[in-house]
Structures are given as structure tokens and as C-alpha cells.
C-alpha positions in Angstrom: 106.5 95.2 101.0 110.3 93.5 101.2 113.3 95.5 99.9 114.2 92.6 97.1 110.4 93.4 95.7 111.1 97.4 95.9 114.5 97.0 94.7 113.1 94.9 91.6 110.3 97.4 90.5 112.8 100.4 90.7 115.2 98.5 88.7 112.3 97.9 86.0 111.7 100.1 83.2 108.0 101.5 82.5 108.3 99.7 79.2 109.8 96.1 80.6 106.4 94.4 79.8 106.6 94.8 76.4 110.4 94.0 76.3 109.4 91.1 77.5 107.0 90.4 75.0 109.3 91.2 72.1 110.1 87.5 71.4 109.2 84.3 73.3 112.7 83.1 72.5 114.3 85.8 74.9 112.2 84.3 77.7 112.9 80.5 77.0 115.7 80.2 74.6 114.7 78.2 71.3 111.4 77.7 72.4 109.5 79.9 69.7 105.7 79.0 69.2 105.0 77.7 65.7 101.6 77.8 64.2 100.2 74.6 63.1 98.8 76.2 60.2 100.3 78.8 57.8 97.6 81.2 57.7 96.4 81.0 61.4 95.2 84.5 62.2 93.5 85.9 65.4 89.6 86.3 65.1 87.5 88.2 67.9 84.5 87.2 69.2 82.3 89.2 71.4 78.7 88.8 73.5 77.1 91.2 75.9 76.5 89.6 79.7 74.9 91.1 82.5 76.5 90.8 86.1 74.0 90.3 89.1 74.9 91.4 92.0 73.9 89.4 95.3 73.2 92.5 97.3 72.2 96.2 96.2 76.0 97.8 95.9 75.7 101.6 97.0 78.5 103.9 97.2 78.4 107.7 97.8 76.9 108.8 94.5 74.8 105.8 93.0 73.2 102.5 93.8 72.5 99.2 91.1 71.6 95.7 91.4 73.4 94.9 88.1 76.8 95.6 86.1 76.7 95.3 82.3 79.8 93.4 81.1 81.2 92.3 77.3 82.8 89.0 77.8 85.5 88.6 74.5 87.3 85.5 73.3 90.1 85.8 71.0 91.1 82.6 69.1 94.3 81.6 67.1 95.3 78.6 65.5 92.4 76.4 67.8 93.7 78.7 70.9 91.3 80.7 72.8 92.0 83.4 75.1 89.1 84.9 77.6 88.4 88.6 78.3 86.2 91.0 79.8 84.9 94.6 80.2 82.6 95.5 82.9 81.1 98.5 82.5 79.8 100.2 85.8 77.7 103.5 85.6 81.0 106.1 86.5 83.2 104.8 83.3 80.5 106.3 81.0 80.4 103.1 79.0 77.6 100.7 77.7 77.2 97.3 76.2 76.1 99.0 73.1 79.0 101.4 72.8 81.4 98.5 73.9 80.2 96.4 70.7 80.7 99.5 68.5 84.0 99.9 69.3 84.8 96.0 69.0 83.1 95.8 66.0 86.2 98.2 64.8 89.0 96.0 65.4 90.4 93.8 62.8 92.9 91.2 64.2 93.2 89.5 61.3 95.8 91.9 60.0 98.1 90.9 62.1 100.3 87.8 61.8 102.1 87.3 65.1 100.2 87.8 68.2 102.8 88.0 70.3 103.3 91.5 68.9 101.3 92.8 71.6 102.7 96.2 72.6 101.9 97.2 68.5 98.5 95.4 68.6 97.3 96.8 71.7 98.5 100.6 71.0 97.1 100.2 67.4 93.4 99.5 69.5 94.0 102.3 71.7 94.5 105.0 69.3 90.9 103.7 67.2 89.0 105.9 69.4 89.4 108.0 72.6 87.8 106.5 75.9 86.1 102.9 75.9 88.7 101.7 78.7 86.8 98.4 79.7 86.2 97.6 75.9 90.0 98.0 75.3 90.7 95.8 78.3 88.4 93.0 77.1 90.8 92.7 74.2 93.8 93.4 76.5 92.9 90.3 78.5 92.1 88.1 75.9 95.2 88.8 74.0 97.3 88.1 77.6 95.6 84.9 78.1 96.2 83.7 74.2 99.8 84.3 74.6 100.2 83.0 78.0 98.6 79.8 76.8 100.8 79.7 73.3 103.9 80.3 76.1 102.0 77.4 78.1 102.6 79.9 81.0 100.7 82.0 83.7 101.5 85.5 83.6 102.9 85.9 86.7 105.6 83.8 85.8 106.1 85.4 82.3 106.4 89.0 84.5 108.9 87.0 87.0 106.5 87.3 90.1 106.3 85.1 92.8 102.8 83.4 93.1 103.1 83.0 97.0 103.8 86.8 97.9 99.9 88.0 96.4 98.4 89.9 99.6 95.0 89.4 101.4 92.0 91.1 99.5 89.6 93.2 101.3 85.7 92.4 101.0 83.6 95.1 100.1 80.8 96.2 101.9 78.3 98.9 100.2 76.2 101.7 101.9 73.3 100.1 103.3 71.2 99.6 106.8 72.3 98.9 109.8 71.0 95.2 109.6 72.0 94.6 106.1 75.5 95.9 107.4 75.7 93.3 110.1 74.6 90.8 107.7 77.4 91.4 105.0 80.1 91.9 107.9 79.1 88.5 109.2 79.1 87.0 105.3 82.9 88.1 105.0 83.7 86.1 107.8 86.8 84.5 106.0 88.1 87.9 104.9 91.3 89.6 107.0 90.1 92.8 105.6 87.2 95.0 105.2 86.8 97.6 102.6 84.0 100.4 103.2 82.2 102.3 101.1 81.7 106.1 102.9 80.7 109.1 101.7 77.0 109.7 102.8 75.6 111.3 106.0 75.8 107.7 107.5 79.7 107.4 107.4 79.9 106.9 111.4 77.0 104.6 111.6 78.6 102.6 109.0 81.9 102.3 111.0 80.3 101.8 114.0 78.2 99.4 113.1 80.9 97.1 111.6 83.1 97.3 114.7 79.8 95.9 116.8 80.7 92.6 114.7 84.3 92.6 114.3 87.7 94.3 115.2 89.3 93.6 111.5 91.4 96.2 110.1 89.0 98.2 107.7 89.7 100.3 104.3 87.5 102.9 103.1 86.6 104.4 100.2 84.8 108.0 99.8 83.8 107.9 96.1 84.7 111.6 96.3 81.8 112.1 98.6 83.9 114.2 101.0 83.7 118.2 99.6 85.6 120.1 102.5 88.8 119.6 103.5 88.7 120.3 106.9 85.8 118.1 107.6 87.7 115.0 105.8 91.0 115.6 108.3 88.4 115.4 111.2 86.9 112.2 109.6 90.3 110.8 108.8 91.5 111.2 112.6 88.4 109.6 114.0 88.6 106.7 111.4 92.1 106.0 112.7 91.0 105.8 115.7 88.8 102.9 115.2 91.4 100.7 113.1 91.0 102.0 109.7 94.2 101.5 107.5 93.7 104.1 104.5 91.7 106.2 102.8 90.7 105.7 99.1 89.6 109.0 97.3 88.6 111.1 99.9 87.6 114.1 97.9 86.4 115.0 94.6 89.4 114.4 91.8 89.0 118.0 90.8 89.7 119.3 94.0 93.7 118.7 93.6 94.7 121.4 96.0 92.7 120.6 98.9 93.8 117.1 98.3 97.2 117.5 98.3 96.9 119.6 101.6 94.9 116.7 102.9 97.6 114.4 102.0 100.1 116.4 104.0 98.0 116.5 107.2 96.5 113.3 106.9 97.3 110.7 109.8 96.1 107.7 107.5 97.6 107.2 103.5 95.2 108.2 101.1 94.8 106.6 97.9 93.4 108.1 94.0 91.1 106.1 92.4 88.8 108.1 90.0 91.6 110.6 90.0 94.2 107.8 88.4 92.7 106.2 85.4 95.7 105.5 83.1 99.5 105.7 82.8 99.5 109.7 82.5 97.8 109.9 86.1 100.1 108.5 88.2 102.6 111.4 88.1 99.9 113.6 88.3 98.9 111.9 91.4 102.3 112.3 93.2 102.7 114.4 95.9 98.4 114.7 95.7 98.1 111.3 97.1 100.2 108.4 99.0 99.3 105.6 96.7 96.8 104.7 93.4 94.5 102.3 93.0 94.9 100.1 89.8 92.2 98.8 87.9 92.1 97.2 84.3 88.6 98.6 83.1 90.4 102.1 83.9 93.6 101.8 82.6 92.7 99.6 79.1 93.9 96.3 80.6 97.1 94.5 81.8 99.7 95.9 79.6 99.1 99.5 80.9 98.4 98.4 84.5 101.8 96.6 84.7 103.7 100.2 83.3 101.3 101.8 86.1 102.5 99.7 88.9 106.2 100.2 87.9 106.0 104.1 87.5 104.0 104.1 91.0 106.9 102.0 92.8 109.9 104.5 91.0 108.2 107.2 92.5 107.7 105.6 96.0 103.9 105.6 95.6 101.8 102.6 97.8 100.1 100.3 94.8 96.3 98.9 95.3 95.1 96.5 92.4 91.7 97.0 92.5 88.5 95.7 90.7 85.0 96.6 89.7 82.2 93.9 90.1 83.5 91.6 87.8 83.6 87.8 86.7 86.6 85.6 87.4 87.9 86.1 84.4 89.2 90.1 84.8 90.1 89.2 88.3 92.1 86.3 87.4 93.8 88.9 85.0 94.3 91.7 87.8 95.4 89.0 90.3 98.6 88.4 88.0 100.0 91.8 89.0 98.8 91.1 92.9 102.3 89.6 94.3 103.9 93.1 94.0 101.5 95.4 95.5 100.7 96.2 98.8 96.9 95.7 98.8 94.3 94.2 96.9 90.9 94.8 96.7 89.8 92.0 94.0 86.5 91.0 95.3 84.4 91.6 92.3 83.7 88.2 91.5 82.4 87.0 95.1 80.2 90.0 94.8 78.0 88.6 92.2 75.6 85.4 91.5 76.2 84.7 87.8 79.9 83.8 87.6 80.9 81.9 84.3 84.5 81.7 84.9 86.9 79.4 87.2 90.2 81.1 88.0 91.7 83.0 90.8 90.4 81.8 94.6 90.4 83.4 97.5 91.5 81.2 100.0 91.5 82.5 103.9 91.3 86.0 102.7 94.1 85.7 100.4 94.2 86.2 96.7 95.6 82.8 95.1 96.8 82.3 91.4 96.3 79.0 89.6 99.0 77.1 87.7 96.8 77.4 84.4 98.9 79.4 81.4 97.5 83.0 80.3 95.2 84.6 83.4 94.3 81.0 84.4 90.7 80.7 83.6 88.3 78.3 82.3 84.5 78.6 81.4 82.0 77.0 84.1 
């Protein structure tokens, strides 16, 4: 990350996103959005959707071929913002639970969609948990407000769209022949992310190395329980061109994880251990960096705050994802210009995307010029 970018983030407060949104006139002098109807109010719609994966997706703790999702829309004065909740098993959410939570939200009572800090805080306290369902509203609201401003969110946040990183392509745990096939399918990508955490760890890496010498990152999904074993594995991985290790040990083993990070020849990133803003400070000194995901942290509003706080603590940041449509991937990609690493391949892992948005071009996260989060239905 260049010094200008680091200096910018260090001087930005955790609440920068809120101050940017307090008044559109602060962003563009004199150009305040005026509703076409005096009685304009926001309306929330949602429907369940099931994401179909191209391959069986296996990590240290589970396998699946689908991911339940919820697609949301917020309409205001004829303008529609799109959102999404993706709910892999470890989040503990379901379509039924998301529908029950979303049914409690009343956006009609808010006259001004630009009051995002108030609206999203009110939604957050309706019930504990439900981070993906909350993210689906957050994303749709950001998309709506960006469209009302006629600006993409990277512009509103003041980020340079051309400084996005390469994204990794995720290869789940599988048999040798399938791993080779997945590796070849990822020819466009400059970095591979490999799922580890089972007895096949070395086979996974050696199989990929038989096909390519591209840089690799690994995600253990809490699969290593013994810190000495984990340290030995990390030394072995470093010799094979691995860049960093994500969530190598269970999130509850905080002291073991801090011990490992202190001795590790590779950076460590917290994922399951870092869900929301309050977890960032807890991760400082335990991990070298954090993996921010919209579905964990309730959306773009809190993700922006987590990014700013992590930078103030000199922690590395990766922008990650679940298996998602291009809706949620595009939303996350607006933060990508300010991170070292991106793992935003969730939409290319599914076969039934219903949005067009952020693209992966020659392995790089490539933002569109469309307003809001930059998506359209297909």
C-alpha cells in the first residue's frame, strides 16, 4: 500500500462514513436531491434465492453445493437500490430467519434516505445477530443513495477506482484431479486462495504446485488445533510460495494464536475471529491483519469503519466475501481500492448470478462507472 493511501486512512476517523453522508450538499455544493413526490417514502421488498455452486465447496468443517440467499430491494421515489444476504452455514442464518427479521423493518417512517447512520443503527438494534440480513438492507440503501447522488460509492468515499488489487480465486478442498481442474480453470487469476485444515493439506498445495507457480494464500478455517503443528505448517507453506495464512487456529484459542503470530514467518489474518467493528481492536496483537466481509459485519457502513480502524492500528486488510451474486460482490468492491488483498471471487463460483456489476479483468477487481454499487439486473 502506498504512503499516500496509508496517510489518508490514518487521518480519517472511524466515523468518516457517517460525516460524508450527513448532507449531500456537503459533497456537491448546492446539488441536493429533491424528491419528485412530496409523499415519497422508502419501501423494502425481499425474496429468497438459492445460489448454485459450480463445484462442491469444501472447507475444513463442511461441504456444500448451494448457499441460501435473500435478495432485497429498497424503492424510493421511483429509484430502486439492490441488496443481498448470503448465508453460508457458519453464519447461523437461514432464509426463514432472514425473512422474519426483514419483516420487522419499517422504512416508511424515514423521510430522508440520506440519514443512513440513523436508519442503519435503528435496524441493527431491532435484534441481535442477523448480520447477513442486515447487510442486505445496508447494501440496498447504499445502492439507492448512490443512485440518488448519481455517483458510485468509491467516488463518494473518495477512493481511486484504478487502485484495486488483484483478487484471489478460491480452490476448495477436493481430490487431486479436481484440484488440478480447478487450478487450470483459474488461469486468469494472478493469486490462488487454497482451503486447508484437513489431513490433505500438503496434498492440496503440492497438487497446485504441479500445475502452477502462482502466489498462493491459504485459509485454514480454524482447522489447526495445535500451535506447534501450525507453526511447522506455516514454515512449510512459506517455502512453497504462500503469501499469508488466514484463520489458522480456532478463534477461541486467542493466546495460542498470538503466540503463533509472533513466531510466524508469514502474516496471519483473522476471519472467523473478526466479525464486526468491536472485534478489530481485539484482533490487534493476535493477528497481523483482518478479513472484512459484508455478510459478517452487517454491510458497507460498518465495513468502512472496520477498514479505517484497522489501518489506524497498522493492521493489514483483506476484503473478502462469501459465495454471493455480483450484487454483494460489487458492494464490497467499492472498498477494494484501500486494501492490500481482495478475495472477491464469490460470484464466479456460482452458476446462477442474476446481476451484472464489478468484473474481474485479468485477475483484477474492476469497478464500473454506474452509480450506487454499480449493478443492474440480468
